[in-house]
N, C-alpha and C positions, 0 to 999 in steps of 0.2 A: 761589762764589768769594768770597772775604775782601774787604772793602770797603778795610781798605788794603794792597793792594797796592803790593810793592815798587818804589820807578822808581829807573830805572838813574842811579848819579853818573854828573855833569857828564864825571869823566874815562872811564868807562865808554863812552859815546857818543863824545865825541872819538878814541879809537883807533877807533871803528866806522866812522869819518866816517875818519878816516886811511886805514884798509886800505881801505874804496869810491872813497876817489881813486886808491889804489896800483892797482886793480884794472880801476879806468876807463882809465888810461894803457894798461894793459898789453892793455887790449879794442879799444885807440883805432885799432891799425892793423890789425885785422883786421875792423871795420868797417865797408860798405860802404852806398852810397844805397838798397840795396834794402832794409836789416838790419830787423827788426821795431821798432817804434813803444816806446818804454819810457814807461810811465806814469807820474803823480805824482798822489796821492790827499792830498787837503786832511779834514782833522778839524776841526771845529769845537765848542762847545759852551758850553751855559750855566753860571757857575760851577758847584759844586758835585756836576756830572756826571761820569760816570766815564770820561774821553777817554785817561788814561795806560793804563788796562787794556784800552781798546780797542785803543788804536795797537799797544802791544807787539806783543799778539795779531793783530795785523794784519800786522805787518813778519813775525813769522814764519811766517803761513799763504801769504804774498806769496815769501818766498824758497823754500817747497813749491811752491806753484805751478809756479813761472818757472825755478827753479835758477839763479834769479841771486842776486847781492848785496839788498836793499833797505836803507834809512837811513831812519832815525826822529829828527827835526832838530823843536824848539823853540825856544823864545826863551833857554835855561840855554845852548844847544850852541851860538849863533849869540853869544849875547853872547862866550863863549869863543874864537868861532873871530876874534871882533874883534878878540880883545888879540895872538890870534897868527897875524902878519902871513904866515907860510910857508904855513898853512893857508888862511888869506883869500885869497891871491894864485892856489894850486893853484883853489880853486873859481871864483874869478873868471875863469880863463883865455880859456874859451870866451865870454866876455861879452863882444857887443864893444859898443862907444861909441854905436851906433847899431843897438841891440839895439829893436825895433817893441814888444813885446812888455811890455819897462820902460818906458819913453818913456810908454806911455800908460795905466798906471799911473801912471806917476808924473804924468802932466797931470791926471788927476782929482784929487791931492789938496789939500786948503786952502793959499791963499796963504801962511800962517802956518809950513807944514812947515820952510821950510831956516830958521829964527827958533831953533825947540826940538826939531827930530826928526832934526837930520843923523844921529845915533847909527841911530834906526829907519829910517833912509833906506839906510845901507851895509847894515844888515839884509837891507831889501825885495830888492836889488841879489843878495844872495846868496839866497834864497827861489828867485829866479828863476831865478840859473843851475845852479841843484841842480834845478830842474824841468825844466829844457830838458836835463838830463842824464837825470834819468825817474831810476825805479826807487826813488820819493822819495817817503815820509810826511809832512808836513808839520802838526804839533800846533799850530792855531792861528794867529798871529804873521800873522792876517787871510790865511790862504792862499788863500781861495775868490776876495778880492776879486786879490789878485795875481795869481794865473796862470789868470784866468778868461777870458781870452783864447789859452792854452795850447790845444792842438786834443783832446790826450792827459792832461789833467787831469782827474781827478773827485772830487764834495767830497759831504761829508755834516756833517749837524749833531745835534748827541745836547742832545734837553732832558730837561724834568724836575720834575715837581710841587715845589712850596716843601716838602711834606712829606719824600719822598725827598731831596732836597739837604740839609736841615736833617739826616736822618739819616746819612746817610754822611759830613757834614762835624763832625758833632758824635764820630761813630763813631771815623773817621779819626783826629781832632786830638784824640781825647779833653777835649771839650769842653762846655757846658751847650749843648742846646737854643737856648737864647735867643742865646749869643754866637754859636752857629752861622750860625743868621738874620742877626745883626746883620754878620756878616763878609760873608755870601751876597750881600745888596744892597748891601754897600759894593764889591766887586769889582764885580761887576755894570755899578754904575755909571758906576765908572772906564770898564770895557772899552767898554761903549756908547758914554760921551763921548769914547774913543777913535778909532772907528770912525766916531762923527757928525762929529767936531769935523775930524780930521786926512785921513781918504778919504771922506768925504762919503756915507757907505755907512751900511745900517741892517743888521749881520750877522744880525739876526732872522727877515731878509724869506727867507721862503723859496724864492722864485725862486731864489736865490743857486746852491741845493744841488740834487744828484740824488736823493737819497733823505731824510729825518726820521727818527730813533729815538727813542721814550720809553725813558730808561732803566726810569722806572716799570715797564713789562713787560717790558725788554731787559737778559740781563744782557750784560755784555763780551763773554765767548766768541759769542755769537750775534750780535752784531751785528759783532762782526770777521769769521764765517764769512761773513755776509750782503753785507759791505762786499768782501771776497774775491771770491764768487761773481760779484754785480755789474761788477768789473772787468775777472773775467778773460771773463767775456762780450762784454762790450764790446769785448774786444783780438780777441776772434775773428774 
């Protein structure tokens, strides 16, 4: 599988989100209390690991396994959602003001949260709302932390050696290995600081995840198939 896998444009993913919302509304009248729960999956990764190829392939597999639409969301999609108020309103329709899962999550954040991270706070609400609707794959966004109290959420993390990550980034961006390593160290430091300072969590903590994958030893397709099988079996 090539290293420089295509990441779909935001417009394509927004189109998928709009179709997802349309189908959700269409099916709402047919769902009852005995309906089978719809899961959500979060994928976390060390910077430089192949999270997007895994998430895209997993989305395809879950559509095949369930016969239902699935949605892949990430920060770029939710940033765009925040700009498009009609989509934002649709996503948040089912999210009540007294949503316990959201309240529990936000209560763990740093007191500094409201001063400098209001935008991401809104994105958290979108993540929780989509998780409750189900059939969603959350790419990063602290998904394992934000949905940890959701009964039908499963969480996975991809890690790798520095050698693997340097090689992947260098090939994908066509840069020198030294520049790739500098980028990896900088970006990982920024990610770690955010989860530590604002979520009071360490997303390297293996206890947050159902399964961990070594990207050195597992290609994206293998990881995606393992996750799909794990989630499908858990729902049986």
